C-alpha positions as CSV (number, residue, x, y, z in Angstrom):
1,X,0.0,0.0,0.0
2,X,2.8,2.4,0.8
3,X,4.5,1.7,-2.5
4,X,1.2,2.3,-4.4
5,X,0.7,5.6,-2.5
6,X,4.3,6.7,-3.4
7,X,3.7,5.9,-7.0
8,X,0.5,7.8,-7.0
9,X,2.1,10.9,-5.4
10,X,5.0,10.7,-7.8
11,X,2.6,10.5,-10.8
12,X,0.7,13.5,-9.5
13,X,3.9,15.5,-9.0
14,X,5.2,14.7,-12.5
15,X,1.8,15.4,-14.2
16,X,0.5,18.3,-12.2
17,X,-1.2,19.9,-15.2
18,X,-3.1,16.7,-16.0
19,X,-4.0,16.3,-12.3
20,X,-5.6,19.7,-12.4
21,X,-7.5,18.6,-15.6
22,X,-8.8,15.5,-13.7
23,X,-10.0,17.6,-10.8
24,X,-12.0,19.9,-13.1
25,X,-13.6,16.9,-14.8
26,X,-14.5,15.3,-11.5
27,X,-15.9,18.5,-9.9
28,X,-17.8,20.1,-12.8
29,X,-21.5,19.3,-13.1
30,X,-23.2,21.8,-15.5
31,X,-26.6,20.2,-15.4
32,X,-29.9,22.1,-15.0
33,X,-32.9,19.9,-14.4
34,X,-35.4,22.6,-15.4
35,X,-34.0,22.5,-19.0
36,X,-35.3,18.9,-19.4
37,X,-32.4,18.1,-21.8
38,X,-33.9,15.7,-24.3
39,X,-30.7,14.2,-25.6
40,X,-29.7,13.1,-22.1
41,X,-33.1,12.3,-20.6
42,X,-34.4,10.1,-23.4
43,X,-31.5,7.7,-22.7
44,X,-31.9,7.8,-19.0
45,X,-35.7,7.2,-19.2
46,X,-35.0,4.1,-21.3
47,X,-32.6,3.0,-18.5
48,X,-35.5,3.5,-16.1
49,X,-37.8,1.6,-18.4
50,X,-35.4,-1.4,-18.5
51,X,-35.2,-1.5,-14.7
52,X,-38.8,-0.5,-13.7
53,X,-40.8,-2.2,-16.5
54,X,-38.4,-4.7,-18.2
55,X,-39.0,-3.1,-21.6
56,X,-37.2,-0.9,-24.1
57,X,-40.2,1.3,-24.9
58,X,-40.8,4.5,-22.9
59,X,-44.6,4.7,-22.6
60,X,-44.8,3.5,-19.0
61,X,-41.6,5.4,-18.0
62,X,-43.1,8.6,-19.3
63,X,-46.4,7.9,-17.6
64,X,-44.5,7.5,-14.3
65,X,-41.8,10.1,-14.6
66,X,-42.9,12.7,-17.1
67,X,-42.4,13.2,-20.8
68,X,-39.1,13.7,-22.6
69,X,-37.9,14.7,-26.1
70,X,-35.7,13.2,-28.8
71,X,-38.1,10.3,-29.4
72,X,-39.1,8.0,-32.1
73,X,-42.6,6.4,-32.3
74,X,-43.5,3.1,-34.0
75,X,-47.0,1.6,-33.7
76,X,-47.8,3.9,-30.7
77,X,-44.7,2.9,-28.8
78,X,-42.0,5.5,-28.0
79,X,-38.2,4.9,-28.0
80,X,-35.2,7.2,-27.9
81,X,-34.2,8.2,-31.4
82,X,-30.5,7.6,-30.4
83,X,-28.4,4.5,-30.7
84,X,-29.1,2.4,-27.6
85,X,-25.7,1.5,-26.0
86,X,-25.6,4.3,-23.4
87,X,-29.2,3.6,-22.3
88,X,-28.4,0.0,-21.6
89,X,-25.1,0.8,-19.8
90,X,-26.9,3.3,-17.6
91,X,-29.6,0.7,-16.6
92,X,-27.4,-1.1,-14.0
93,X,-26.3,2.3,-12.6
94,X,-29.9,3.2,-12.1
95,X,-30.7,-0.3,-10.6
96,X,-27.9,0.2,-8.0
97,X,-29.2,3.7,-7.2
98,X,-32.7,2.3,-6.7
99,X,-31.5,-0.6,-4.6
100,X,-29.6,1.7,-2.2
101,X,-32.3,4.4,-2.3
102,X,-36.0,4.4,-1.4
103,X,-37.6,2.9,-4.5
104,X,-37.9,4.5,-7.9
105,X,-36.5,8.0,-8.4
106,X,-39.3,10.4,-9.0
107,X,-39.8,12.9,-11.9
108,X,-37.6,15.4,-10.3
109,X,-35.0,13.0,-9.0
110,X,-32.9,12.5,-12.2
111,X,-30.0,14.6,-10.9
112,X,-28.3,11.7,-9.1
113,X,-29.0,9.5,-12.1
114,X,-27.5,12.0,-14.5
115,X,-24.5,12.5,-12.2
116,X,-23.6,8.9,-11.7
117,X,-24.3,7.9,-15.3
118,X,-22.2,10.6,-16.8
119,X,-19.4,9.9,-14.2
120,X,-19.0,6.3,-15.2
121,X,-19.9,6.5,-18.9
122,X,-18.5,9.8,-20.1
123,X,-16.2,11.4,-17.5
124,X,-14.0,8.4,-16.3
125,X,-13.7,6.9,-19.8
126,X,-12.3,10.3,-21.0
127,X,-9.8,10.5,-18.1
128,X,-8.7,7.0,-18.9
129,X,-8.3,7.8,-22.6
130,X,-6.1,10.8,-21.7
131,X,-3.5,8.4,-20.4
132,X,-3.5,6.6,-23.7
133,X,-3.4,9.8,-25.7
134,X,-0.4,11.1,-23.7
135,X,1.4,7.8,-24.1
136,X,0.7,7.8,-27.9
137,X,1.9,11.4,-28.3
138,X,5.0,10.8,-26.2
139,X,6.1,8.2,-28.7
140,X,6.2,10.8,-31.5
141,X,7.1,14.1,-29.8
142,X,8.6,15.6,-26.6
143,X,7.1,15.1,-23.2
144,X,6.3,18.7,-22.7
145,X,4.4,18.9,-26.0
146,X,2.6,15.6,-25.3
147,X,1.5,16.7,-21.9
148,X,0.5,20.2,-23.1
149,X,-1.4,18.9,-26.1
150,X,-3.2,16.3,-23.9
151,X,-4.3,19.0,-21.5
152,X,-5.4,21.2,-24.4
153,X,-7.5,18.4,-25.8
154,X,-9.0,17.7,-22.4
155,X,-10.1,21.2,-21.6
156,X,-9.9,23.0,-24.9
157,X,-11.9,20.8,-27.2
158,X,-15.3,19.2,-27.5
159,X,-13.9,16.3,-25.4
160,X,-14.6,18.5,-22.3
161,X,-18.0,19.6,-23.4
162,X,-19.3,16.1,-24.1
163,X,-17.7,14.5,-21.1
164,X,-19.8,16.7,-18.9
165,X,-23.0,15.8,-20.6
166,X,-24.7,12.4,-20.8
167,X,-24.5,12.2,-24.5
168,X,-22.8,9.6,-26.8
169,X,-20.3,11.9,-28.7
170,X,-17.3,11.7,-26.3
171,X,-17.9,8.1,-25.4
172,X,-17.8,7.4,-29.1
173,X,-14.6,9.4,-29.4
174,X,-13.0,7.4,-26.6
175,X,-14.1,4.0,-28.1
176,X,-12.7,5.0,-31.5
177,X,-9.4,6.2,-30.1
178,X,-9.0,3.1,-28.0
179,X,-9.6,1.0,-31.1
180,X,-7.0,2.9,-32.9
181,X,-4.6,2.7,-30.0
182,X,-4.9,-1.1,-30.1
183,X,-4.2,-1.2,-33.9
184,X,-1.1,1.1,-33.3
185,X,0.3,-1.1,-30.5
186,X,-0.3,-4.3,-32.6
187,X,1.4,-2.8,-35.6
188,X,4.5,-1.9,-33.5
189,X,4.7,-5.5,-32.2
190,X,3.8,-4.4,-28.6
191,X,0.5,-6.3,-28.4
192,X,-0.3,-9.8,-29.5
193,X,-2.7,-10.5,-32.4
194,X,-5.5,-11.2,-29.9
195,X,-5.6,-7.5,-29.3
196,X,-7.7,-7.3,-32.5
197,X,-10.5,-8.7,-30.4
198,X,-10.4,-5.5,-28.3
199,X,-10.1,-3.4,-31.4
200,X,-13.2,-5.0,-32.9
201,X,-15.1,-4.6,-29.6
202,X,-14.3,-0.9,-29.5
203,X,-15.4,-0.4,-33.1
204,X,-18.7,-2.3,-32.6
205,X,-19.4,-0.6,-29.3
206,X,-18.8,2.8,-31.0
207,X,-21.5,2.2,-33.6
208,X,-23.9,0.9,-30.9
209,X,-23.3,4.1,-29.1
210,X,-23.6,6.5,-32.1
211,X,-24.5,5.6,-35.6
212,X,-22.2,8.2,-37.2
213,X,-19.2,6.4,-35.6
214,X,-19.3,4.3,-38.8
215,X,-17.2,7.1,-40.3
216,X,-14.5,6.6,-37.8
217,X,-14.7,2.8,-38.0
218,X,-14.2,2.9,-41.7
219,X,-11.0,4.9,-41.2
220,X,-9.8,2.4,-38.6
221,X,-10.5,-0.5,-41.0
222,X,-8.4,1.2,-43.7
223,X,-5.6,2.0,-41.2
224,X,-5.6,-1.5,-39.7
225,X,-5.4,-3.1,-43.2
226,X,-2.5,-0.7,-44.2
227,X,-0.5,-1.5,-41.1
228,X,-1.2,-5.3,-41.3
229,X,0.0,-5.4,-44.8
230,X,3.2,-3.5,-43.7
231,X,3.8,-5.8,-40.7
232,X,6.1,-8.2,-42.6
233,X,8.8,-7.6,-45.3
234,X,7.7,-7.0,-48.9
235,X,9.1,-10.4,-50.1
236,X,6.6,-12.3,-47.9
237,X,3.4,-11.2,-49.5
238,X,1.5,-14.4,-48.6
239,X,2.5,-13.8,-44.9
240,X,1.2,-10.2,-45.1
241,X,-2.2,-11.4,-46.4
242,X,-2.4,-14.0,-43.7
243,X,-1.7,-11.4,-41.0
244,X,-4.5,-9.3,-42.5
245,X,-7.0,-12.2,-42.6
246,X,-6.3,-13.2,-39.0
247,X,-6.6,-9.7,-37.8
248,X,-9.9,-9.1,-39.7
249,X,-11.4,-12.4,-38.3
250,X,-10.4,-11.5,-34.7
251,X,-11.7,-7.9,-35.1
252,X,-15.0,-9.2,-36.5
253,X,-15.3,-11.6,-33.6
254,X,-14.8,-8.8,-31.2
255,X,-17.4,-6.5,-32.9
256,X,-20.0,-9.3,-33.4
257,X,-21.7,-9.1,-29.9
258,X,-22.3,-5.3,-30.3
259,X,-23.5,-5.6,-33.9
260,X,-25.8,-8.4,-33.0
261,X,-27.1,-6.4,-30.0
262,X,-27.8,-3.4,-32.3
263,X,-29.6,-5.5,-34.9
264,X,-31.8,-7.2,-32.2
265,X,-32.7,-3.9,-30.7
266,X,-33.7,-2.4,-34.1
267,X,-35.7,-5.5,-34.8
268,X,-37.6,-5.3,-31.5
269,X,-38.2,-1.6,-31.7
270,X,-38.6,-0.8,-35.4
271,X,-39.3,-4.1,-37.0
272,X,-36.1,-4.5,-39.0
273,X,-32.4,-5.0,-38.0
274,X,-31.2,-2.2,-40.3
275,X,-33.9,0.4,-39.4
276,X,-33.0,3.0,-36.8
277,X,-35.2,5.4,-34.8
278,X,-34.4,8.3,-37.2
279,X,-36.9,6.9,-39.7
280,X,-39.7,7.3,-37.1
281,X,-39.0,10.6,-35.4
282,X,-41.9,11.7,-33.2
283,X,-41.3,15.4,-33.7
284,X,-42.3,16.3,-37.3
285,X,-40.0,19.4,-37.1
286,X,-36.9,17.2,-37.0
287,X,-37.9,14.9,-39.9
288,X,-36.7,17.1,-42.7
289,X,-33.1,17.0,-41.4
290,X,-33.1,13.2,-42.2
291,X,-34.8,13.3,-45.6
292,X,-33.0,13.3,-48.9
293,X,-29.6,11.8,-49.8
294,X,-28.5,8.9,-47.5
295,X,-30.1,9.3,-44.1
296,X,-30.0,13.1,-44.6
297,X,-26.4,13.2,-45.9
298,X,-26.5,15.1,-49.2
299,X,-24.1,17.1,-51.3
300,X,-21.9,19.5,-49.3
301,X,-23.1,23.1,-48.7
302,X,-20.7,26.0,-48.3
303,X,-22.8,27.5,-45.5
304,X,-22.9,24.3,-43.5
305,X,-19.1,23.9,-43.9
306,X,-18.3,27.5,-43.0
307,X,-20.6,27.6,-39.9
308,X,-19.5,24.2,-38.6
309,X,-15.8,25.2,-38.6
310,X,-15.9,29.1,-38.3
311,X,-19.2,30.2,-36.8
312,X,-18.7,32.7,-34.0
313,X,-21.2,30.8,-31.9
314,X,-20.0,27.1,-32.3
315,X,-17.4,26.8,-35.0
316,X,-14.9,24.0,-34.3
317,X,-11.9,26.2,-35.1
318,X,-13.5,29.2,-33.5
319,X,-13.8,27.5,-30.1
320,X,-10.6,25.4,-30.5
321,X,-8.1,27.3,-32.7
322,X,-5.4,24.9,-31.7
323,X,-6.9,22.4,-34.1
324,X,-5.9,24.6,-37.0
325,X,-2.3,23.6,-36.2
326,X,-3.2,20.1,-37.4
327,X,-3.5,21.4,-41.0
328,X,0.2,22.4,-41.5
329,X,0.9,19.4,-39.2
330,X,-0.6,17.1,-41.7
331,X,1.7,18.4,-44.4
332,X,4.7,17.9,-42.0
333,X,3.6,14.4,-41.2
334,X,3.3,13.6,-44.9
335,X,6.8,15.0,-45.6
336,X,8.3,13.0,-42.7
337,X,6.7,9.8,-44.0
338,X,8.0,9.6,-47.6
339,X,10.7,7.1,-47.0
340,X,10.5,3.3,-46.5
341,X,11.9,2.8,-43.0
342,X,9.6,1.3,-40.4
343,X,9.2,4.6,-38.6
344,X,8.4,6.4,-41.9
345,X,5.9,3.7,-42.8
346,X,4.2,4.1,-39.4
347,X,4.0,7.9,-39.9
348,X,2.5,7.3,-43.4
349,X,-0.3,5.3,-41.9
350,X,-1.0,7.9,-39.3
351,X,-1.0,10.6,-41.9
352,X,-3.6,8.9,-44.1
353,X,-5.7,8.0,-41.1
354,X,-5.9,11.6,-39.9
355,X,-6.4,13.0,-43.4
356,X,-9.1,10.6,-44.3
357,X,-11.0,11.1,-41.1
358,X,-10.7,14.9,-41.4
359,X,-12.1,14.7,-45.0
360,X,-14.9,12.3,-44.2
361,X,-16.1,14.2,-41.1
362,X,-15.8,17.5,-42.9
363,X,-18.0,16.1,-45.7
364,X,-20.5,14.8,-43.2
365,X,-20.9,18.1,-41.3
366,X,-21.0,20.0,-44.6
367,X,-23.7,17.8,-46.0
368,X,-26.1,17.6,-43.1
369,X,-28.3,20.3,-41.6
370,X,-26.2,22.8,-39.6
371,X,-29.3,23.6,-37.5
372,X,-29.4,20.0,-36.2
373,X,-26.4,20.7,-34.0
374,X,-28.4,23.3,-32.0
375,X,-28.2,24.0,-28.2
376,X,-24.7,22.5,-28.0
377,X,-21.1,23.5,-27.6
378,X,-19.6,23.3,-31.0
379,X,-20.5,21.0,-33.9
380,X,-21.1,17.9,-31.6
381,X,-20.9,15.2,-34.3
382,X,-17.3,16.2,-35.0
383,X,-16.3,15.2,-31.4
384,X,-14.9,11.8,-32.5
385,X,-12.6,13.5,-35.1
386,X,-10.8,15.7,-32.6
387,X,-8.3,13.1,-31.0
388,X,-7.1,12.1,-34.5
389,X,-5.9,15.7,-35.2
390,X,-3.7,15.8,-32.1
391,X,-0.6,14.1,-33.5
392,X,-0.2,16.4,-36.5
393,X,-0.6,19.5,-34.3
394,X,1.8,18.1,-31.7
395,X,4.5,17.3,-34.2
396,X,4.3,20.7,-35.8
397,X,4.6,22.4,-32.3
398,X,7.5,20.1,-31.4
399,X,9.3,21.0,-34.6
400,X,9.0,24.7,-33.8
401,X,10.3,24.2,-30.3
402,X,13.5,22.8,-31.8
403,X,14.2,26.0,-33.7
404,X,15.9,29.1,-32.3
405,X,15.4,31.6,-35.1
406,X,13.3,34.7,-34.2
407,X,10.6,33.8,-36.8
408,X,10.2,30.3,-35.5
409,X,10.2,31.4,-31.8
410,X,7.4,33.9,-32.6
411,X,5.5,31.2,-34.5
412,X,5.8,29.0,-31.5
413,X,4.3,31.8,-29.3
414,X,1.4,32.1,-31.8
415,X,0.6,28.4,-31.6
416,X,1.0,28.2,-27.8
417,X,-1.5,31.1,-27.7
418,X,-3.9,29.0,-29.8
419,X,-3.7,26.2,-27.3
420,X,-4.1,28.4,-24.3
421,X,-7.0,30.3,-25.9
422,X,-8.7,27.0,-26.7
423,X,-8.5,25.9,-23.1
424,X,-9.8,29.3,-21.8
425,X,-12.7,29.7,-24.3
426,X,-13.9,26.1,-24.7
427,X,-13.3,25.5,-21.0
428,X,-15.4,28.4,-20.0
429,X,-18.2,27.6,-22.5
430,X,-18.2,24.0,-21.5
431,X,-19.0,25.0,-17.9
432,X,-22.2,26.4,-19.3
433,X,-22.6,23.7,-22.0
434,X,-26.1,24.5,-23.1
435,X,-25.8,27.1,-25.8
436,X,-29.0,28.5,-27.2
437,X,-29.0,29.1,-31.0
438,X,-30.0,32.8,-30.6
439,X,-26.8,33.7,-28.9
440,X,-24.1,35.5,-31.0
441,X,-21.0,34.2,-29.2
442,X,-20.8,31.5,-26.6
443,X,-18.1,33.2,-24.5
444,X,-18.8,36.9,-24.4
445,X,-22.5,36.6,-25.3
446,X,-23.3,33.9,-22.8
447,X,-20.6,32.5,-20.4
448,X,-18.9,35.7,-19.3
449,X,-22.2,37.7,-18.6
450,X,-23.6,34.8,-16.6
451,X,-20.5,34.3,-14.6
452,X,-20.2,38.1,-14.0
453,X,-23.7,38.2,-12.5
454,X,-22.9,35.3,-10.2
455,X,-24.4,32.5,-12.2
456,X,-21.2,30.4,-11.8
457,X,-21.0,26.8,-12.9
458,X,-22.8,24.1,-10.9
459,X,-20.4,21.6,-9.4
460,X,-20.1,18.7,-6.9
461,X,-19.8,21.3,-4.2
462,X,-23.2,22.7,-5.3
463,X,-24.7,19.2,-4.8
464,X,-23.2,19.2,-1.3
465,X,-25.0,22.4,-0.5
466,X,-22.2,25.0,-0.9
467,X,-23.7,28.1,-2.5
468,X,-22.2,30.2,-5.3
469,X,-19.7,31.8,-5.7
470,X,-17.8,29.4,-3.5
471,X,-19.0,26.3,-5.3
472,X,-18.4,27.5,-8.9
473,X,-15.5,30.0,-8.6
474,X,-12.9,27.3,-8.1
475,X,-13.8,25.7,-11.5
476,X,-13.5,29.1,-13.3
477,X,-10.2,29.8,-11.6
478,X,-8.9,26.3,-12.5
479,X,-9.7,26.7,-16.2
480,X,-7.9,30.1,-16.2
481,X,-4.9,28.6,-14.5
482,X,-4.9,25.6,-16.9
483,X,-4.9,28.0,-19.9
484,X,-1.9,29.9,-18.6
485,X,-0.1,26.7,-17.6
486,X,-0.6,25.2,-21.1
487,X,0.8,28.3,-22.8
488,X,3.9,28.3,-20.5
489,X,4.5,24.6,-20.9
490,X,4.5,24.9,-24.7
491,X,6.5,28.1,-24.9
492,X,9.2,27.6,-22.4
493,X,9.1,24.8,-19.9
494,X,11.8,22.3,-20.1
495,X,13.9,24.3,-22.5
496,X,17.5,25.3,-21.8
497,X,17.3,28.4,-23.9
498,X,18.4,31.8,-22.8
499,X,15.8,34.2,-21.5
500,X,16.3,36.3,-24.6
501,X,15.1,33.4,-26.8
502,X,12.0,32.9,-24.7
503,X,10.9,36.6,-24.8
504,X,9.9,36.7,-28.5
505,X,7.7,33.6,-28.1
506,X,6.1,34.9,-24.9
507,X,5.3,38.3,-26.4
508,X,4.0,36.7,-29.6
509,X,1.8,34.4,-27.4
510,X,0.4,37.4,-25.4
511,X,-0.3,39.4,-28.6
512,X,-2.0,36.4,-30.4
513,X,-4.0,35.6,-27.3
514,X,-5.3,39.1,-27.0
515,X,-6.2,39.3,-30.7
516,X,-8.1,36.0,-30.5
517,X,-10.2,37.2,-27.5
518,X,-10.6,40.6,-29.2
519,X,-12.1,38.9,-32.3
520,X,-14.5,36.9,-30.2
521,X,-15.6,40.1,-28.4
522,X,-16.1,41.9,-31.7
523,X,-18.3,39.0,-32.9
524,X,-20.6,39.5,-29.9
525,X,-23.7,41.5,-30.7
526,X,-25.1,42.0,-27.2
527,X,-28.5,42.2,-28.7
528,X,-31.9,40.7,-27.8
529,X,-30.7,37.2,-28.8
530,X,-27.8,37.3,-26.3
531,X,-30.0,38.8,-23.6
532,X,-32.7,36.3,-24.2
533,X,-30.3,33.4,-24.1
534,X,-28.9,34.7,-20.8
535,X,-32.3,35.2,-19.3
536,X,-33.4,31.8,-20.3
537,X,-30.4,30.1,-18.7
538,X,-30.8,32.2,-15.5
539,X,-34.3,31.1,-15.2
540,X,-33.3,27.4,-15.1
541,X,-29.8,27.7,-13.5
542,X,-29.4,25.0,-10.9
543,X,-26.9,26.9,-8.7
544,X,-28.0,30.6,-8.8
545,X,-26.2,33.2,-6.9
């Protein structure tokens, strides 16, 4: 026990930034029961239906606990319109709560159900994935950049937003990255072939959690095939195809239970193994989003592309500008992979995986209705893409850290500011996490006015009865500290450079950071839309001043 405690203390000391990240994840709880969040409650009501009534349809659960949204209806029976995995995983959590409580939780008693379900199914899986992400990045760049980029991903991207909500997007991202991590370790000879079982299980579970995970699974299949065919020397072509066949068989075996579960669920709910709830949406207003093309995916539209990536309210690059670094990073990754050594072949596979996933998810978000991402932080269906952009961004940053010219040092400051700005902006917005469509900018049009008036983020301390500002202020302060810490780590920590070499990077970072915040402030209208969004959230805020 003493040895374990010493190892834990040493790990905390060596990874203090990531320890701060973990604390924010575990203490933040931006949930407001009065909002009746449909995406979350439809899954939790199905978990209740499974435990209380031994059924997958929600008719009895809604009669007992109240109605919810995001439903499908078939033959008068209601079901969540979402993929079912999270509902089923939340059922045993609800059963344990019920066993240790006083019977069924009432209509207003979903707060503990939301808290424990998201803790075990979204928060803790992300924290576990951060360990794998840091380990993966450390294999291809310096420790400082790996830790800084991991912290930026954790607090400065959609990963943070959708870990704090009981939705499937971040769980899907974790499953896809874990599947990739298994393929990567197998290709390096660090895992045995039976690891393909775990890879297949992650891929199957991802699709059972979110249908659009099929985009990521297709990328993993291509990456796995590429790496399997490169696992042996070129003069052993028969051996390469044997490796590929064995890996495909094991991966299919790992995915089979989840694929079978999904087909059985669809058959029971909608009458066919290949028919999902999106064909039977109960709200007629949502149906046009899924008409035309393939399940609503049509030809790309410039408006949907521009708003998904650059909207002042929820654009991916607007909220997380550090992801822009991945674009030159992809070029660098391609340039470094043009040889035929084992390391270069590995980088080539990683380049094509990141490039293909970026292209496929960009096509998807540009071809689907932009309005369907409403009331969220960022374009939520791009959440599974984000971890696959980290390596290109990290390698580009690492390359700049190795240069001492004035131009490169100033460029490093610019990119460090992008990471720090992502942590500050997305971190603050994620502590609100419910972003009405009428707002102009999620930071200065919503989060900052709310926090300034004392509507600080709900937290575990709020649940324990501690009022604001004492319960929410530590979270806001922690995000601000993390933003500064990330910037410092990427600009200067761990370098043996003279102070004169650090100054250009530091000044460039401060200037870029100020310009970024200034642009966001300029995009804020402060009109009736912003005021209405603020007033609405104040009326339902679970931890008012």
